[in-house]
Structure formats: structure tokens, C-alpha cells
C-alpha positions as a Markdown table, in Angstrom:
| # | Residue | x | y | z |
|---|---|---|---|---|
| 1 | Unk | 116.8 | 112.5 | 50.4 |
| 2 | Unk | 116.0 | 116.0 | 51.3 |
| 3 | Unk | 118.2 | 118.9 | 50.0 |
| 4 | Unk | 121.3 | 119.7 | 52.1 |
| 5 | Unk | 123.7 | 122.6 | 51.6 |
| 6 | Unk | 127.4 | 121.6 | 51.9 |
| 7 | Unk | 129.5 | 124.2 | 53.4 |
| 8 | Unk | 133.1 | 123.0 | 53.4 |
| 9 | Unk | 135.2 | 124.5 | 56.2 |
| 10 | Unk | 138.5 | 123.9 | 58.0 |
| 11 | Unk | 138.9 | 121.4 | 60.9 |
| 12 | Unk | 138.9 | 124.5 | 63.0 |
| 13 | Unk | 135.2 | 124.6 | 62.9 |
| 14 | Unk | 134.9 | 121.1 | 64.4 |
| 15 | Unk | 137.5 | 121.8 | 67.1 |
| 16 | Unk | 135.6 | 125.1 | 67.9 |
| 17 | Unk | 132.4 | 123.2 | 68.6 |
| 18 | Unk | 134.3 | 120.7 | 70.7 |
| 19 | Unk | 135.8 | 123.5 | 72.7 |
| 20 | Unk | 132.6 | 125.4 | 73.0 |
| 21 | Unk | 130.1 | 122.6 | 73.5 |
| 22 | Unk | 132.0 | 119.5 | 74.4 |
| 23 | Unk | 131.1 | 117.8 | 71.3 |
| 24 | Unk | 131.0 | 118.2 | 67.6 |
| 25 | Unk | 128.2 | 116.4 | 65.8 |
| 26 | Unk | 128.8 | 114.2 | 62.8 |
| 27 | Unk | 126.1 | 113.0 | 60.4 |
| 28 | Unk | 126.9 | 110.7 | 57.6 |
| 29 | Unk | 125.0 | 108.3 | 55.4 |
| 30 | Unk | 124.6 | 104.8 | 56.9 |
| 31 | Unk | 126.4 | 103.1 | 54.0 |
| 32 | Unk | 129.5 | 105.0 | 54.9 |
| 33 | Unk | 129.8 | 102.9 | 58.2 |
| 34 | Unk | 130.5 | 99.3 | 57.0 |
| 35 | Unk | 129.9 | 97.9 | 60.5 |
| 36 | Unk | 126.6 | 99.6 | 61.1 |
| 37 | Unk | 123.8 | 97.1 | 60.8 |
| 38 | Unk | 121.9 | 97.7 | 57.7 |
| 39 | Unk | 118.1 | 97.9 | 57.5 |
| 40 | Unk | 117.7 | 99.5 | 61.0 |
| 41 | Unk | 114.4 | 101.5 | 61.4 |
| 42 | Unk | 114.5 | 105.3 | 62.2 |
| 43 | Unk | 115.2 | 105.7 | 65.9 |
| 44 | Unk | 113.2 | 109.0 | 66.4 |
| 45 | Unk | 111.1 | 108.6 | 69.5 |
| 46 | Unk | 108.0 | 109.6 | 67.7 |
| 47 | Unk | 107.6 | 106.0 | 66.4 |
| 48 | Unk | 108.8 | 106.6 | 62.9 |
| 49 | Unk | 109.2 | 103.3 | 61.1 |
| 50 | Unk | 110.9 | 104.4 | 57.9 |
| 51 | Unk | 114.4 | 102.9 | 57.2 |
| 52 | Unk | 117.4 | 104.7 | 58.6 |
| 53 | Unk | 119.5 | 106.6 | 56.1 |
| 54 | Unk | 121.7 | 108.8 | 58.3 |
| 55 | Unk | 124.0 | 108.0 | 61.3 |
| 56 | Unk | 124.5 | 110.8 | 63.9 |
| 57 | Unk | 127.7 | 110.5 | 66.0 |
| 58 | Unk | 129.5 | 112.8 | 68.5 |
| 59 | Unk | 133.1 | 113.8 | 68.0 |
| 60 | Unk | 135.0 | 114.3 | 71.3 |
| 61 | Unk | 138.5 | 115.3 | 69.8 |
| 62 | Unk | 140.3 | 115.8 | 66.4 |
| 63 | Unk | 143.9 | 115.3 | 65.6 |
| 64 | Unk | 146.1 | 115.3 | 62.5 |
| 65 | Unk | 148.5 | 112.4 | 62.0 |
| 66 | Unk | 150.5 | 112.0 | 58.9 |
| 67 | Unk | 148.4 | 114.7 | 57.1 |
| 68 | Unk | 145.2 | 112.6 | 57.8 |
| 69 | Unk | 142.5 | 114.1 | 60.1 |
| 70 | Unk | 141.6 | 111.5 | 62.8 |
| 71 | Unk | 138.4 | 111.9 | 64.9 |
| 72 | Unk | 137.6 | 110.4 | 68.3 |
| 73 | Unk | 134.0 | 109.4 | 68.6 |
| 74 | Unk | 132.1 | 109.4 | 71.9 |
| 75 | Unk | 131.6 | 105.9 | 73.2 |
| 76 | Unk | 129.4 | 104.0 | 75.6 |
| 77 | Unk | 130.5 | 102.0 | 78.6 |
| 78 | Unk | 131.1 | 99.0 | 76.2 |
| 79 | Unk | 133.5 | 101.0 | 74.2 |
| 80 | Unk | 131.2 | 101.2 | 71.1 |
| 81 | Unk | 130.5 | 104.6 | 69.4 |
| 82 | Unk | 127.2 | 106.2 | 70.6 |
| 83 | Unk | 125.1 | 106.6 | 67.3 |
| 84 | Unk | 121.6 | 107.4 | 66.6 |
| 85 | Unk | 120.3 | 106.4 | 63.1 |
| 86 | Unk | 117.3 | 108.2 | 61.5 |
| 87 | Unk | 115.5 | 108.6 | 58.3 |
| 88 | Unk | 116.0 | 111.9 | 56.3 |
| 89 | Unk | 113.0 | 113.5 | 57.7 |
| 90 | Unk | 114.3 | 113.3 | 61.3 |
| 91 | Unk | 118.0 | 114.3 | 60.6 |
| 92 | Unk | 117.5 | 117.5 | 62.5 |
| 93 | Unk | 116.0 | 116.0 | 65.6 |
| 94 | Unk | 118.9 | 113.4 | 65.6 |
| 95 | Unk | 121.5 | 115.9 | 66.4 |
| 96 | Unk | 119.5 | 117.3 | 69.3 |
| 97 | Unk | 118.6 | 113.9 | 70.7 |
| 98 | Unk | 122.4 | 112.9 | 70.6 |
| 99 | Unk | 123.4 | 116.0 | 72.3 |
| 100 | Unk | 120.9 | 115.7 | 75.0 |
| 101 | Unk | 121.8 | 112.0 | 75.6 |
| 102 | Unk | 125.3 | 113.0 | 76.1 |
| 103 | Unk | 125.1 | 116.0 | 78.2 |
| 104 | Unk | 121.6 | 116.0 | 79.6 |
| 105 | Unk | 121.1 | 119.4 | 78.2 |
| 106 | Unk | 119.5 | 120.9 | 75.1 |
| 107 | Unk | 121.6 | 121.2 | 72.1 |
| 108 | Unk | 122.8 | 124.9 | 72.1 |
| 109 | Unk | 122.4 | 127.2 | 69.2 |
| 110 | Unk | 125.5 | 127.4 | 67.1 |
| 111 | Unk | 126.6 | 123.8 | 67.2 |
| 112 | Unk | 126.6 | 122.4 | 63.6 |
| 113 | Unk | 126.2 | 119.0 | 62.2 |
| 114 | Unk | 129.3 | 118.1 | 60.1 |
| 115 | Unk | 129.5 | 115.5 | 57.3 |
| 116 | Unk | 132.3 | 113.1 | 56.3 |
| 117 | Unk | 132.0 | 113.6 | 52.5 |
| 118 | Unk | 133.0 | 110.5 | 50.7 |
| 119 | Unk | 134.7 | 109.0 | 53.8 |
| 120 | Unk | 134.0 | 105.7 | 55.2 |
| 121 | Unk | 134.1 | 105.4 | 59.0 |
| 122 | Unk | 135.4 | 102.3 | 60.8 |
| 123 | Unk | 134.8 | 101.3 | 64.4 |
| 124 | Unk | 138.3 | 101.1 | 66.0 |
């Protein structure tokens, strides 16, 4: 895996991105999403065939319930979370591709990609 810098921050950073850009971007390791199909190839449009290692999703809202942070993911017409899976090499492009898919605009400067450190995500 390529080096990444973890910058912990308050939930305010996520809500700031949702307020300013309509979505916050979440990237996490594919193994943290138990229902995600394992062994998918990278979905970068350039034709990469490397195994996907990261899932990129969009957060529409954040709330705190019983001292737990809850996120609402952007979903497609079928009610499934919109996700782009990529290899480590294409992790930067995935957040741009996802934002573009959701808004038909280029991803603006200033929007970050957050990680759910040590958290497992369930489709609910």
C-alpha cells in the first residue's frame, strides 16, 4: 500500500465538506465492508486490472446518536450505496470520479477524503 498520512479531526470537518460541497468523501479498505464483493478489479476507467483495495463512498449527512457517529451514504435508485472500488495507485482519482458521478461537476479544491479508521461499515 502507498503511504498515507492520517490527520485525525473532529466530525466538524466532515459536516463542513457536506455543507460546502454537498458531500463528504469516505475512503476505506475494502475488507472493512463485509458485504462488498471481494476480488473486484480496480474500476479506474483507464483499464486497470489490479485488485481493488479501497472503497470510495460519498457521505450525505452525519449525526450523533447515543454518542456514536452515524453517517448517511449517498445511494443509487435501488437504495444501494454508491461505491467506486480502486487499487492503491488510483485512490486519488476515485474521489474525483465519485464526486463527478454524483454532481456532474469536477471535484472542488478543499474537499477531503476521510477514512473510517478501524471501523467496519454495514449496508443498512
